C-alpha positions in Angstrom: 180.8 248.1 166.1 178.5 250.4 164.3 179.6 253.9 165.3 177.0 255.4 162.9 174.1 253.7 164.8 175.5 255.0 168.0 175.8 258.6 166.7 172.2 258.3 165.7 171.3 257.3 169.3 173.2 260.2 170.7 171.6 262.6 168.3 168.1 261.3 169.3 168.9 261.7 172.9 170.2 265.2 172.2 166.6 266.2 170.7 165.2 265.4 174.2 167.4 267.9 176.0 165.7 270.8 177.6 167.8 273.8 178.7 165.3 275.4 181.0 165.4 274.7 184.7 163.4 271.9 186.1 163.0 273.8 189.4 164.4 277.2 190.6 167.8 277.1 192.3 166.3 278.0 195.7 164.1 274.8 195.5 167.2 272.5 194.9 167.4 270.3 197.9 170.4 268.0 197.0 173.4 267.8 194.8 174.8 264.4 193.9 178.5 264.1 192.6 179.2 261.2 190.2 182.6 259.7 189.2 184.0 256.4 188.1 187.2 254.4 188.2 188.3 251.4 186.2 190.0 248.2 187.4 190.8 245.5 184.9 187.4 244.7 183.3 185.4 246.4 186.0 183.9 249.8 186.4 183.5 251.4 189.9 180.6 253.9 189.8 180.4 256.2 192.9 177.6 258.7 193.8 177.8 261.0 196.9 174.8 263.0 197.9 174.9 266.4 199.7 172.3 268.8 201.0 172.3 272.1 198.9 173.5 274.7 199.4 175.0 273.7 202.8 176.8 270.7 201.4 176.3 268.3 204.3 177.0 264.8 203.2 173.8 262.6 203.6 174.5 259.5 201.5 176.8 257.6 199.3 176.7 254.5 197.0 179.3 252.4 195.2 178.4 250.0 192.3 180.9 247.6 190.7 180.0 246.2 187.3 181.7 244.5 184.3 182.8 246.9 181.6 180.8 246.1 178.4 181.9 248.7 175.9 185.4 249.9 174.9 187.0 253.2 175.4 186.1 255.4 172.4 186.3 259.3 172.9 182.9 261.0 172.4 181.1 257.7 173.0 181.8 257.3 176.6 178.2 257.3 177.6 178.0 253.8 176.1 180.8 252.7 178.4 179.9 254.6 181.6 176.2 255.6 181.4 174.4 252.6 182.6 176.7 251.8 185.5 176.5 255.5 186.6 172.7 255.4 186.3 172.6 252.3 188.5 174.5 254.1 191.2 172.9 257.5 191.1 169.2 256.1 191.0 169.6 254.7 194.4 170.0 258.1 196.1 168.5 260.6 193.5 165.3 261.6 195.4 163.8 265.0 196.0 164.9 268.0 194.1 168.3 266.6 193.2 170.7 268.0 190.7 173.5 265.6 189.4 177.0 266.8 188.9 178.9 264.5 186.6 182.6 263.9 185.8 181.8 264.1 182.1 180.4 266.4 179.4 176.9 267.8 179.1 175.9 269.4 175.8 179.5 270.6 175.3 180.0 267.6 173.0 180.2 267.2 169.2 176.7 265.6 169.2 175.4 267.6 172.2 175.1 264.3 174.2 177.8 263.7 176.7 177.6 261.4 179.7 175.8 264.1 181.8 173.2 264.4 179.1 172.6 260.7 179.0 172.1 260.6 182.8 169.7 263.5 182.8 167.5 262.2 180.2 167.3 258.6 181.5 166.9 259.6 185.2 164.7 262.5 184.4 166.8 264.8 186.7 168.8 268.0 186.0 172.5 267.2 185.5 175.6 269.3 185.0 178.6 268.1 183.2 182.2 269.1 184.5 185.4 268.3 182.7 189.0 269.2 183.4 189.6 269.4 179.5 187.7 271.1 176.8 185.9 268.5 174.4 183.9 270.9 172.3 183.0 274.5 171.9 184.8 277.9 171.4 185.8 279.7 174.6 185.1 283.5 174.6 186.5 285.5 177.5 184.3 287.2 179.9 187.0 288.1 182.6 190.3 286.5 183.9 188.4 283.5 185.5 185.4 283.0 183.3 184.7 282.2 179.6 181.6 281.4 177.7 181.6 278.1 175.8 179.9 278.7 172.4 178.8 276.5 169.5 178.3 279.1 166.9 176.1 281.6 168.3 174.6 279.2 170.9 175.8 279.2 174.6 176.6 275.7 175.5 178.3 276.2 178.9 181.2 277.9 180.6 184.8 277.5 181.4 185.7 278.6 184.9 189.1 279.1 186.7 187.7 277.7 190.0 190.9 278.3 192.2 193.9 280.5 192.0 196.6 277.9 191.0 194.5 275.5 188.7 193.5 275.3 185.2 190.0 275.9 184.2 187.1 273.4 184.4 184.5 273.2 181.7 180.9 273.1 182.7 177.8 272.3 180.5 174.3 271.4 181.3 173.2 267.9 180.7 169.5 268.6 180.5 166.6 270.1 182.5 168.8 273.0 183.6 170.1 276.1 181.8 173.8 277.0 181.5 173.6 280.0 183.8 172.1 278.0 186.6 174.7 275.2 185.9 177.5 277.7 186.4 175.8 279.1 189.6 175.3 275.7 191.2 179.0 274.7 190.4 180.1 278.0 192.1 178.1 277.3 195.1 179.6 273.9 195.4 183.3 275.0 195.3 185.2 274.8 198.5 188.8 275.9 197.5 189.5 273.2 195.2 189.5 272.7 191.3 186.4 270.5 191.4 183.1 271.2 193.0 182.8 269.4 196.3 180.3 266.5 195.3 182.5 265.6 192.3 185.7 265.9 194.2 184.4 263.5 196.8 183.0 261.1 194.4 186.3 261.0 192.8 188.1 260.2 196.0 185.6 257.5 196.9 186.2 255.9 193.5 189.9 256.0 194.0 189.7 254.6 197.6 187.5 251.9 196.5 189.8 251.0 193.6 192.8 250.9 196.0 190.9 248.5 198.2 190.0 246.2 195.5 193.5 246.3 194.2 195.0 245.3 197.7 192.6 242.4 197.7 193.9 241.1 194.4 197.6 241.0 195.6 
């Protein structure tokens, strides 16, 4: 496996990133949460669609595919990207913003899973992770930090509920860091993760359990 070639692909995708808003926040119609689970040699990709800002569920999709790439940190887009795209593209109509369980530009090569989805689907995306992959956190207040790459703002770290550790938010593409933060905050419903991602995670886990029970 030629990791140098894969790095070059990520760097080329990163050059296509735009950190301006594709549409104003008041024109966002839907938010789509994306998460995945793995079972043996299969990846379960789940996408759940909600109205925005009311967060009324309107659709969901589950795709199961063979895993075709090994687990290598900072190269997860090659493992998870195409399966995630195959799920999301079925419901990503209108002015949709995609919320991804994965990094955006807060990535060593500014090209995490959320960036990959945004560039190939031509839709704004936001990456949300539970751990910091890249960037220096600069405190704003007791619940918010800026994520910096040198003097460049690449996202935020947010303590999204009282008793939880912070989450890390970065734009994928076609959306600014500030709008990314605002949308994530508007999607919080008292839990650590924004509701679309939380429910995509739940759907993935439930579907994995159902597949596991069938294998017994």
